[in-house]
C-alpha positions in Angstrom: 19.8 23.1 -38.9 22.3 21.6 -36.4 22.6 17.9 -36.8 20.2 15.9 -34.4 22.2 13.5 -32.0 20.4 10.2 -31.3 21.4 10.3 -27.7 21.4 13.6 -25.4 24.6 14.4 -23.7 23.5 17.7 -22.4 22.8 17.9 -18.5 19.3 19.0 -17.7 19.1 21.2 -14.6 16.5 23.2 -13.3 17.8 26.6 -14.8 17.6 25.1 -18.6 14.7 22.9 -18.1 12.7 26.0 -17.3 13.5 27.4 -20.9 13.4 23.9 -22.6 10.0 22.8 -21.3 8.8 26.2 -21.8 9.4 26.2 -25.6 8.1 22.5 -25.7 5.1 23.8 -23.9 4.6 26.2 -26.6 4.8 24.1 -29.4 2.3 21.4 -27.8 0.0 24.2 -27.1 0.0 25.1 -31.1 -0.2 21.4 -32.2 -2.8 20.4 -29.8 -5.0 23.3 -30.8 -4.9 25.1 -27.4 -5.2 21.9 -25.4 -3.2 21.4 -22.2 -1.2 18.2 -22.5 -0.7 16.1 -19.2 2.1 13.7 -19.3 3.2 11.5 -16.3 6.8 11.0 -15.5 9.2 9.3 -13.4 12.8 8.9 -13.2 15.4 11.7 -12.5 13.5 14.5 -13.7 11.3 14.3 -10.8 14.1 14.1 -8.4 15.4 17.4 -9.9 12.1 19.3 -10.3 10.2 18.2 -7.4 10.0 21.2 -4.9 10.1 18.9 -1.6 13.3 16.5 -3.2 15.4 18.6 -5.4 18.1 16.0 -4.4 19.7 15.8 -8.0 21.2 18.8 -9.7 20.7 17.3 -13.3 19.3 14.6 -15.2 20.1 13.7 -18.9 16.4 12.9 -19.9 12.9 13.0 -19.0 11.1 9.5 -18.6 7.4 9.5 -19.5 4.6 7.5 -20.1 3.7 7.3 -23.8 1.4 4.1 -24.2 -1.6 5.2 -21.6 -1.2 8.6 -22.8 -1.8 7.7 -26.6 -4.7 5.5 -25.4 -6.7 8.5 -23.4 -6.3 10.7 -26.6 -7.6 8.2 -28.7 -10.8 8.1 -26.6 -11.0 11.7 -26.6 -10.8 11.9 -30.3 -7.4 12.7 -31.2 -5.7 10.0 -33.2 -2.3 11.6 -34.1 -1.3 12.4 -30.5 2.0 10.3 -30.6 3.2 11.9 -34.1 2.3 15.5 -32.7 4.1 14.9 -29.4 6.9 13.2 -31.1 7.1 16.4 -33.6 7.4 18.7 -30.5 10.2 16.8 -28.8 12.5 16.8 -32.1 11.6 20.5 -32.7 12.6 21.3 -29.0 15.9 19.2 -29.4 17.0 21.0 -32.6 16.4 24.0 -31.1 18.5 23.5 -27.8 21.3 21.2 -29.3 19.7 18.1 -27.4 19.7 14.5 -28.2 16.4 13.0 -29.9 16.0 10.9 -26.5 15.9 14.0 -24.1 12.4 12.9 -23.6 11.6 9.5 -24.3 9.3 6.6 -23.4 12.0 3.7 -23.3 10.6 2.5 -20.2 7.2 1.6 -21.0 8.1 -1.8 -22.0 9.0 -2.1 -18.1 5.6 -1.0 -16.9 3.3 -3.5 -15.5 0.0 -4.1 -17.0 -3.4 -4.8 -15.2 -6.6 -5.5 -16.6 -10.3 -4.6 -15.5 -13.1 -6.7 -15.1 -14.2 -6.5 -18.5 -10.8 -7.8 -19.5 -9.6 -4.5 -21.0 -5.7 -3.6 -20.1 -4.7 -0.6 -18.2 -1.5 0.9 -16.6 -1.6 1.0 -12.9 1.3 3.6 -12.7 -0.5 5.8 -15.1 -3.9 5.5 -13.2 -2.3 5.9 -9.9 -0.5 9.3 -10.8 -3.9 10.7 -11.9 -5.7 10.6 -8.4 -6.3 14.2 -7.2 -4.1 13.7 -4.2 -1.0 12.7 -6.2 -1.7 15.5 -8.8 -1.7 18.0 -5.9 1.6 16.6 -4.4 3.6 15.3 -7.6 2.7 18.0 -10.1 6.5 19.3 -10.9 5.8 21.5 -13.8 2.7 23.5 -14.9 2.4 25.8 -17.9 -0.8 26.5 -20.5 0.4 23.8 -22.8 2.1 21.3 -20.7 1.5 19.5 -17.1 4.3 17.1 -15.9 2.7 15.0 -13.3 5.0 12.5 -11.2 4.3 9.2 -10.4 3.4 8.4 -6.8 6.2 7.7 -4.1 5.2 4.1 -3.9 5.6 3.6 -7.7 8.7 5.9 -7.9 10.4 3.5 -5.3 9.0 0.3 -6.9 9.9 1.0 -10.2 13.5 2.0 -9.0 14.0 -1.1 -7.1 13.6 -2.9 -10.2 16.7 -1.4 -11.7 18.5 -0.2 -8.5 21.4 1.2 -10.5 23.2 4.8 -10.6 21.4 7.0 -8.7 18.2 4.7 -7.9 19.6 3.8 -4.4 20.0 7.3 -3.2 16.7 8.4 -5.0 14.9 6.0 -3.0 16.6 6.9 0.2 15.4 10.5 -0.3 11.9 9.5 -0.9 12.0 7.5 2.4 13.3 10.5 4.3 10.5 12.7 2.9 8.3 10.0 4.5 9.7 10.1 7.6 9.7 13.9 7.9 6.2 14.1 6.6 4.7 11.1 8.2 6.8 10.0 10.8 7.4 6.7 9.3 10.2 4.7 11.1 11.3 2.4 8.1 12.1 -1.4 8.3 12.3 -3.8 5.8 8.7 -5.2 6.5 7.0 -1.9 6.9 8.3 -1.1 3.4 7.7 -4.4 1.5 3.9 -4.4 3.0 3.5 -0.7 2.0 4.7 -1.7 -1.9 2.5 -4.8 -1.7 -0.6 -2.5 -0.7 0.2 0.1 -3.1 1.7 -1.4 -6.3 0.1 -4.8 -6.3 0.2 -5.0 -10.1 4.2 -5.7 -9.4 3.3 -9.2 -8.5 5.6 -9.9 -5.6 4.0 -12.8 -4.7 4.8 -14.2 -8.0 8.7 -13.4 -7.5 11.0 -16.5 -7.6 12.6 -16.9 -4.1 16.0 -15.6 -5.3 14.6 -12.5 -6.9 12.5 -11.6 -4.1 15.3 -12.1 -1.6 17.5 -9.9 -4.0 14.5 -7.2 -3.6 14.3 -7.2 -0.2 18.3 -6.8 0.2 17.7 -3.9 -1.8 15.0 -2.8 0.6 17.7 -3.0 3.5 20.3 -1.1 1.7 17.8 1.7 0.9 16.6 1.7 4.4 20.3 1.9 5.5 21.1 4.8 3.4 18.2 6.6 4.8 19.2 6.0 8.2 22.5 7.7 7.3 20.9 10.6 5.6 18.8 11.1 9.1 22.2 10.2 11.1 25.3 10.8 9.1 27.3 9.2 11.9 25.9 5.8 10.9 27.5 4.7 7.5 25.5 2.2 4.9 27.3 -0.4 3.7 26.7 -1.8 0.0 23.9 -4.5 -0.5 24.7 -8.0 -0.4 23.2 -10.1 -3.3 24.3 -13.2 -4.9 23.1 -11.4 -8.1 25.3 -8.7 -9.8 23.4 -5.3 -10.1 26.2 -3.3 -11.3 28.5 -4.1 -14.0 32.0 -4.9 -12.6 34.7 -2.5 -12.8 37.6 -3.4 -14.3 40.2 -4.2 -11.5 43.4 -2.7 -12.2 46.3 -5.0 -12.5 48.7 -5.0 -10.0 52.5 -3.6 -11.1 54.9 -6.6 -11.8 57.3 -7.6 -9.2 60.5 -5.8 -9.2 63.3 -7.7 -10.3 66.1 -8.7 -8.1 69.4 -7.0 -8.7 71.5 -8.7 -11.3 73.7 -11.0 -10.0 77.6 -10.5 -10.4 80.2 -13.1 -10.4 83.9 -12.3 -9.4 86.4 -13.0 -12.2 88.9 -15.1 -10.6 92.6 -13.8 -11.0 94.6 -16.2 -13.2 97.8 -17.7 -11.4 101.0 -16.4 -12.2 102.8 -18.1 -14.7 105.9 -20.3 -14.2 108.9 -19.9 -17.1 109.5 -23.3 -18.5 113.1 -22.6 -17.6 112.1 -22.7 -13.9 109.9 -25.6 -14.4 112.7 -27.8 -16.0 116.0 -26.5 -14.2 119.3 -27.4 -16.2 117.5 -29.1 -19.0 116.4 -27.0 -22.2 115.1 -28.0 -25.6 116.5 -25.1 -26.8 118.8 -22.1 -25.6 117.1 -19.5 -23.8 117.1 -16.2 -25.5 119.8 -13.8 -24.9 119.1 -11.0 -22.3 121.5 -8.7 -23.6 120.8 -9.2 -27.4 117.4 -9.7 -28.6 118.6 -9.5 -32.4 118.5 -12.7 -34.5 121.6 -15.0 -34.4 123.8 -14.8 -37.6 123.8 -17.6 -40.3 127.1 -18.9 -39.1 126.0 -19.3 -35.5 122.8 -21.0 -36.6 125.0 -23.4 -38.8 127.1 -24.3 -35.9 124.5 -24.8 -33.6 122.3 -27.2 -36.0 125.8 -29.0 -36.2 126.4 -29.5 -32.8 122.8 -30.9 -32.1 123.3 -33.5 -34.7 126.5 -34.4 -33.4 125.0 -35.6 -30.0 122.3 -37.7 -29.3 122.0 -36.4 -25.8 120.2 -33.0 -24.9 122.5 -30.2 -23.9 123.0 -29.8 -20.4 123.2 -25.7 -20.0 124.2 -24.0 -16.8 121.7 -22.5 -14.8 120.1 -19.2 -16.2 121.4 -16.2 -15.1 119.4 -14.0 -12.7 115.6 -12.8 -13.8 115.7 -10.1 -16.1 113.5 -6.9 -15.6 111.2 -8.4 -18.4 109.4 -11.8 -18.7 111.2 -14.0 -21.5 109.5 -15.1 -24.3 108.3 -18.7 -24.0 109.0 -20.9 -26.9 106.0 -21.5 -29.3 106.5 -25.1 -29.5 106.0 -25.8 -26.0 103.0 -23.3 -25.4 100.5 -25.7 -25.2 101.6 -26.9 -21.9 100.7 -23.4 -20.4 96.9 -23.1 -19.2 94.9 -20.7 -21.0 92.3 -18.2 -19.0 90.0 -17.1 -21.4 87.4 -15.0 -19.8 84.2 -14.6 -22.2 82.7 -11.5 -22.1 79.2 -13.2 -21.3 80.3 -13.9 -18.0 80.0 -10.1 -17.3 76.4 -10.1 -18.0 73.3 -10.3 -15.4 72.0 -13.5 -14.8 68.0 -13.9 -13.5 
């Protein structure tokens, strides 16, 4: 036995609904001892199965009215109608691999309730669907064990205006388009509002707060614009204007970060040409320049004689001008190297700066 999913994710179209509802109908026929079960439905199933609409390819569930059905069955002496109905729904779901809510009554909590003169409550949506005229127009499925009756057009529009999400605006526009083709109605916001107030008085439009009523009227205007677009494709229908949020706002895509500027590079200064010490101080030397022809160290006797000559006189030795510049730079004495500027270029200067 396959695992029963809580939510249905199988699209129900006209082809597979024929087999699904046929299986469901046979289960009801056996459970209710050969009696035909009539259910009032609304929502996407009507837009898929109605022969005059058929404006949607598929739906994920079938919404039906459970509470008034159970009340009617109790009056007929059937007290386990809800349990029998739910058992057939679950059995069909398991057979076709559907979710448990492929047929549900979740919307019952939002259905308006009215009261008879004797104080007993009733559901106007359900009672209006049972009018003979509506049964002849809006019966969308019939077999020996099951009949599905769509709610009247006025109630279909009124219920969709309350939610007005997903396909609701286009479903309303399709219903209004059908009214134009069948009755020649030139829809305006005033005509639509008066029609709903006359046919769906239990909605209590006169008790709506001003902001909610204005939002409902704006939804009517938007649905009429969609209707005009369907009748005249050259006319576009802008989205409705409202101070309230009807749909969950989509998460906006964050713009890409601004591109960084190209890295700045700084030119490396060319160090100045160093001047040899013997040119900076012509004629005066603290020590004799190295020999150009012989780079070998002086002998011990020559060093001794030089040392004695230095001690013999307190004045510095005046030497003749140096010979012509050789092909190689002479070695600068280390004890005067601190007079020479040092040009140390750190590697960090080559890094990009932002």
